[in-house]
C-alpha positions as CSV (number, residue, x, y, z in Angstrom):
1,X,0.0,0.0,0.0
2,X,1.4,3.4,-0.9
3,X,1.8,6.4,1.4
4,X,-1.5,7.9,0.3
5,X,-3.6,4.9,1.2
6,X,-1.7,4.3,4.4
7,X,-2.2,7.8,5.7
8,X,-5.9,7.8,4.8
9,X,-6.4,4.4,6.5
10,X,-4.6,5.6,9.6
11,X,-6.8,8.7,9.7
12,X,-9.9,6.6,9.3
13,X,-8.9,4.4,12.3
14,X,-8.2,7.5,14.4
15,X,-11.5,9.1,13.6
16,X,-13.3,5.8,14.4
17,X,-11.7,5.6,17.9
18,X,-12.4,9.3,18.4
19,X,-16.1,8.8,17.8
20,X,-16.2,5.8,20.1
21,X,-14.6,7.6,23.0
22,X,-16.2,11.1,22.5
23,X,-19.4,10.1,24.3
24,X,-17.4,8.7,27.3
25,X,-15.4,11.9,27.4
26,X,-18.5,14.2,27.5
27,X,-20.1,12.1,30.2
28,X,-17.0,12.1,32.4
29,X,-16.6,15.9,32.0
30,X,-20.2,16.4,33.1
31,X,-19.7,14.2,36.2
32,X,-16.7,16.3,37.1
33,X,-18.5,19.6,36.8
34,X,-21.5,18.3,38.8
35,X,-21.0,19.3,42.5
36,X,-23.9,17.2,43.7
37,X,-22.1,13.9,43.0
38,X,-20.2,12.1,45.7
39,X,-16.5,12.8,45.9
40,X,-15.6,9.2,45.3
41,X,-17.5,9.1,42.1
42,X,-15.9,12.3,41.0
43,X,-12.5,10.8,41.8
44,X,-13.2,7.7,39.8
45,X,-14.4,10.0,36.9
46,X,-11.0,11.8,37.1
47,X,-9.2,8.5,37.0
48,X,-11.1,7.3,33.9
49,X,-10.7,10.6,32.2
50,X,-7.0,10.5,32.6
51,X,-6.9,7.0,31.3
52,X,-8.4,8.0,28.0
53,X,-5.8,8.4,25.3
54,X,-4.9,11.9,24.2
55,X,-5.1,11.0,20.5
56,X,-8.8,10.6,20.9
57,X,-9.4,14.3,21.3
58,X,-10.7,16.5,18.5
59,X,-7.5,18.6,18.4
60,X,-5.5,15.6,17.4
61,X,-7.5,14.8,14.3
62,X,-5.8,15.6,11.0
63,X,-7.3,16.0,7.6
64,X,-5.1,14.3,5.0
65,X,-5.0,15.4,1.4
66,X,-7.4,13.4,-0.7
67,X,-5.0,13.3,-3.7
68,X,-1.6,12.7,-2.2
69,X,-2.3,11.6,1.4
70,X,-0.1,14.3,2.8
71,X,-1.0,15.1,6.4
72,X,0.3,18.6,6.9
73,X,-0.8,21.7,5.0
74,X,-4.3,20.6,4.1
75,X,-7.1,23.0,3.6
76,X,-10.3,22.4,5.5
77,X,-12.3,23.9,2.7
78,X,-11.1,21.8,-0.2
79,X,-9.6,18.8,1.6
80,X,-6.5,19.1,-0.7
81,X,-3.0,20.0,0.4
82,X,-1.4,23.3,-0.7
83,X,1.0,21.5,-3.1
84,X,-1.8,19.7,-4.9
85,X,-4.0,22.8,-4.9
86,X,-1.3,24.8,-6.7
87,X,-0.9,22.1,-9.3
88,X,-4.7,22.0,-9.9
89,X,-4.9,25.8,-10.0
90,X,-2.1,26.3,-12.5
91,X,-3.6,23.7,-14.8
92,X,-6.9,25.5,-14.6
93,X,-8.9,22.6,-13.1
94,X,-10.3,24.6,-10.2
95,X,-13.2,26.9,-10.7
96,X,-13.8,30.1,-8.9
97,X,-10.3,30.1,-7.4
98,X,-7.4,32.4,-8.4
99,X,-3.7,32.3,-7.4
100,X,-2.8,35.8,-6.3
101,X,1.0,35.4,-6.5
102,X,1.2,33.9,-10.0
């Protein structure tokens, strides 16, 4: 499998684990903010919250380029990396986009 397919597959797995653990994260945060809950339950919620992996947070989700699989430098609007977007724009395949510096 080439780099493009590998990066897209890894991103798919990360997003799947994020969705699975997001509900747990929201419930545990609500238990922590509730002052009517017993302290032992809140302590257990802190323990479980710290045991969740950091990569399952929304800030750790990347958007790989759909053409090349490149992880960094991707636009959230077009889902294409800046390198691929410049190639598309110079060949005239993008509509309603202009390159200002060319």
